[in-house]
N, C-alpha and C positions, 0 to 999 in steps of 0.2 A: 792488513787493515791500517788506515791512517789512525795513529794512536792519539792524535791531537796534543793536548798540553802535557801529556806524559813526556813529550819531546823535551820539555824544559829540564827534567831530571837528567836526561841523557846529555843535553847541551852543557849542563853544569859540570859533568865529567870532562867534557872537552876543554872547558875553561880551566878546570883544576889541574889538568895535565900540563897546560902551559904555565900555570903557577908553579908546579913542581919543577919544571925545567928552568925556572927563573926568568921566563920571558914576560910574565905578567905579575904585577903586584896587586893584591886584592884591594888595598887601600889607596891606590894611586888613581888620580882622575882618569876616567876612560878616555878623555879628549887627547891625552898625551900619546895614545896609541893609534889615533885616527888621523891619517895623513892625507887621504884622498877624498875626504868628505867633511863638509862643515855644516853644523846644525843651523837651523833657522833662528832668528832672533826671538827671545822670549824674556819674561820677567825674571827668570832664574837662569844663571849661567851653567852651561854644561860642565864647566871646570869643577863644579862642586859635586858632581856625580862620580862616585867611585865604582870600580868593578863589583865590589861587595854589595853596594846599593842595588845594582842591577840584578845580581843573583838572588837577592833577598826581597825584591819588590819594594824597596824603600827609596827608590830614586825619585819619586814624585812624578813619574811619567804616567800618561793616560793609558787606559786599556788598549786602545788602538782599534782599527777597523776589523771587526770579526764577521762581517756580513758579506763582503765582496769576495767571491770565489771565481775561479777560472777553470775551464775545461782543459785537460792536458793538450798542449800544443797551441792553445790560444795565446794571442799576443797579450802581454800584461806588463805593468810597470816593473822597473828594476828595484832591487832592494834599496838602493840609495835614494831613488825617487820616493819610495814609500816612507823611508825614514825622514826625509825632508818634510813630508806632509805631517808626520805624526810625532816626531821627537820635539814636543813642546811641553816642558814641565808644567804641571798644574799645582804642584806643591813644592815646598822647600825640601831638597834632598836630605835624606837621613832622619826625617822627623816622624814619618808614619808609614805603615804598610799600605800599599796601593797596588793591587794585582795588575800587572802590565805585560801584555804581549809585546808591546813596543820596546820595553826594556830588554827583553830576550832577543829581539830582532837586532837591537844595537850590539848585543854580544856576538851575534852572527858576523857582523861586520868586523868587530874586534878580532875574532878568531882569524878571519881572512887577512886582516892587515898584519897581524903578528906572525902568523904561520907562513904567509905568502902563498897559501893554497886556497882553492875554492872550498867553501865551508863543507859542502857535501863530501868532497874527496877527503878532506882532513878527517872528518868524523868517521868515514868509512875505514880508513887505514889505521887511524890512531885509537879509535874507541870501539866501533861496532865489530869489526873482524877479530881484533884481539880478545874480545869478550865472548866470541863464539856466536855472535848474532848474525848468522850467515844470510838470513832472509831479509835483513833490515837494510833500509836505505833512506836517505833524505831526498833522493831523486825518484820521482815516479817513473816507471818503465812499463811499456805495454806488454813485456814478456814476463812480468812478475807472476810467480806461481806460488801459492794459489792467487788468482786475480782478486784485487780488493773488491768487496761486494758493493752493491748499491745500498745507500743509506736511506733512512726514512725520517723525515723531520717531525716537528712537534704536532703537525697536522696529519701525519701519516702519509705524506706525499713522498714519492721516491726522489732521491738525490743521487745522480750518477757521480762517479769518481771525479774529484776535482783537485786542484793544486792552488797554492798561494805563491805570491812573489817572495815571501819570507819563509824560512824553513825552521829556524831555531826554536821558535815558540810553539809550533804545532805541525811541523811538516814531515815528521818521521813516519814511514811505512814499515810495519813489522808484523810478525806473527805472534801469537800468544807464547809460543816456545821461545822466540827471540827475547820477549820481555821477561820471561821467566829466567833466562840466562842473565839478563841485566840485574834482576832482583837478587839472584844468587851471588853475583859479583860483589854486591855491596855487603855481603855477610861474611866474607873471608878473604883469603889471598886471591889476587887477580893480577894480570900483567899490565894494568893501566894505571891504577892509583895506589898509593900507600895507605896503610890503615889510618895514618894521621889525617890524610886528606879526606878519607871517607868519614872519619869522625867529625871533621869540620863541616861536611855536607849535612850531617845529621845533628848538628848543634844549633839550638834556637838562635836565630838572628833577629827575629821580631816576634814578641809575645803578644802584641796587640794586633790581631789580624782581622778585626771587624766581624762580619757575619760568619766568617769561617771558624770563629771560636766556638760556634755551636757544635762542631764535630772534631776540631783539632785544637791543640794547645799552642802551637807556634809554627813558624815557617823558618826553615834553615836556609841552605843554599840549594835551591832547586827541589826541595822536598818539604812536604807537610810533616809535622812531628806531633806525635800523640803519646801521652803517658797513659798506659792502660791501667785499669783498676788494680791489677796485681803488681804494679810498679814497673813493668817492663816497657821498653821503648818500642814504638811502632813508627815506621815511616811510610809515606804513601804519596801518591799524586793521582789526580783524575784528569780527564780530558773531555771536552765537549765541543762539537762543531755541528755544522749543518748535516743532520742525518746520522750522527755518530756520538757515542758516549763510551768512555773507557775508564778503567781504574786499575791501579795495582796497590797492594798493601803487603808489607813485610815486617816481620819481627826478627831482627838480626840475632838476638840472644838465643832464640830457639831454632832458627833456620827455617821458620815457616814463612810462606808467601803465597800470594794468589794474584792472578792476572785475569781481568774480565774485559773483553773487547766486544762491544755490541754495535750493530748497524742500525740502531734506533735512538733517536733523540729523546725518547720517552722512558729511558732505562734507569733513571736514578732510583726510583722505588725498588725495582728489580735488583739492582746492584746492592742496595741496602739490605734486602732480605738475604741475598747470597753471602754477603760479608758477615752478617749476624750468624747465619748457619755455620759458616766456616770457622768463626771464632769459637762457637760452642763445640764444634767437632774437634778443634785443636786444643781445647781446654783453656781458652782465654775467657775472662769474665764477659767482655764485650769489646766492641770497637766503636768509636765515635760516629762513624757513618750509619750505625744502626739507629741513631736518633732520628733519621729520616722517617723510619717507620712510626715513631712517636708523633712526628709532624703529620703523618698521613692520618693517624687516628684522631688527632686534634682537629684537622681540617674537616674530617667526616663529621665529628661532633658539632663543629661550628655550622656546617651546612644544615644538619638536622635541626639545630636550635633556630636558625634563620627561617627555615621552612615552617617550623612550628609557630614562631612569632607571626609570620606572614599569614598563616591560616587563622590565627586568632584575630588579626586585624581584619581579615576578610569577613569573618563572622560578625564583627562589630559593625563593619560598614554595611553589610546586608541587613543587619538588625535595625540600624539607624534609618535606612531607606524604606523599611517597611512601616515605619511610624509616620503617620499622616501629619504630625505636628511639624515635620520638617518643611512642609509646604506653607505652614502658617507663620513660621518664625523668620525674622530678618537675619540674614547671614552676616556674621562678623567673626573674624579670627580672634581667639583669645591668646594669651601669652604662651600657653602650652602648645597650642596648635601652630603658632609661629615657629616655635623651636622644632616641632616635628617636621614642618615644611622645610626649614633650613637644613636639618639633618638629612632629610630625603634628597634634597637638591645637591647637597655636598657629596653624598654617596654616588648619585648619578653622574655628577661631574667627574669624580674620581674614576669611575668605571669607563667613562668616555676617554679620559686621559690614558688609562691602561690599554684601551683598545687601539690607540694610536702609536703605542710604543713597539719598536721592532723586537725588543728583548725585555723580558721581565724575569727576574731571578726565581720568583715563586713559580711561575709557569714552567720554567725549565726543570725545576725539581718535581713538581706535581702537575704534569701537563693535562691530565684528565680531571683530577679533583679541583684544580684551579678554575676550570671552566664551570664546573658545577657550583663552585663558590661564587663566581661572578654572576651566574644565573640566579642563585639564591639571593645574593645581595641586591640585584636589580629588582627581583620580585618584591623583596622586603621594602626597598626604597619606594617603589611605585605605590604599593599598598599603604605605606606610611604617609605618603603625600596625599593619597585619596582620603585617608582617615583624617588628616589635618584639615582638608577642605570640606569635610562633612560638618555641618553646623552642630552645635551642642544638642544632645538628645534630652536634656533636662526639660521637663514639661511644666510650664507655669499653670497656676490655677485658672487664669483667664483663657489660656490656650485649651486647657482641658474642657472648660465650659463650652468653648466654640466647637470642640470636637464632638461633645455630647449632642449638641444641636444638630 
C-alpha cells in the first residue's frame, strides 16, 4: 500500500546516511548541494534554509500540492518542475514549525544531487533492502504483489492506485511487514544508521508544532515525538492521501511497535481506537493519538447541544406564531434580535466558506461527525435567524384589548 507521509520517516534515514558518510552537513544551506536547479525568486532566500530545517519542517516552506494525483503511466511534471512551482518560502526559515511536503521533496532532489543516483534507486539499495524491506519501493510497479488496493476518499468514493511526480514526501509503497521491519530497525542495531544518528532522528527539533501538539510533544527529524505518561519515549508518523490513511507507532525502550495501513480516508477515529487498545494491551498508560476519541465524544456532545438548542428555538418560534398579537404589532428588531441575526448570518457564512474548501483538518479527522456538526450548525443558524426575525411576543394592554374584541 502507498504509506503516504510515513515516507518522510524513511526519507530521513536516507538523508542521515549521507550525513554519516560526510557528504551532507545538517546545518549547511541546502542550496550549496543543488547544482542543476535554481529556486524561483521569493521574499526569503533559499540560502537561509538548511538540511536540518527541511527534515524538521522548520524551513518556512508551504505544504505543497496535495490534491493533484496521476494514474500510473500518465504524463506528469518532473520533480524539478514541481519544485519550481512550490519552493516559495512563506515564513522566515528556522522560526516556526510548518508541516511541508515541499520541504521533503526538496530533500529528494538533494539526495539525487549528492549521491548521483535516482532517488528511488538510492533508497532501494542503501535503505530499504538493507533493512529487510523487500516488498517496499518508491517506484510503483504493475507487478507488485500484493497489488495496492483501491482506496476510498472522505465521501466513500473509490480512488484507484495513483502516483505523484515527487516521492520523498509520500511516495513509498510498502507492506505492513515492511514497515514493521523499519520500526524495528530504529530500536536497535541495523546496517544503515548508527545509534547516534537514530538518537538524533528521535531528538526534538521543534517543540512548538501547532495543532499537532494535541497528540504529540515535538517533531524530531522525520518523526513525531511523544513522552508517554510513564516517562517513556514514543516515536511515530502518520500518512494521509486520497483514499488512504496510515500510521506507525513505536516505543524503542520496550521494543513495542504497531503499523496500521488502511485504504480509507475515514480511518483516523478507527486508528485512534486501535492505538488506544494497543497501548492498554502492552501496558502503556496511553498514547496521544487516543485523544482523537475524546474529540469524537466532544463533537457528539456539541452536536447534541446544538440540536437541543435548535429544538428550543423551534418551539419558541411556533409558540410566537400561534399568538394573534403578532399580526397586530409593528415589526421592529431590537438589540438582542440584531445580535441573534448577526450571529446566525456569521455561522451560515462560515459554513459556506467550509463547503468551498478542498480540505479541512476537522473533516479529515472526523469525516462523519463533521458533517453532522455542519448540519446541526446550519439548522441552529437558520432557526436562530428565524427567531430573530419574529417580532417580540410581549403583549401590551392595548393589544390585549383589541384581541378581546
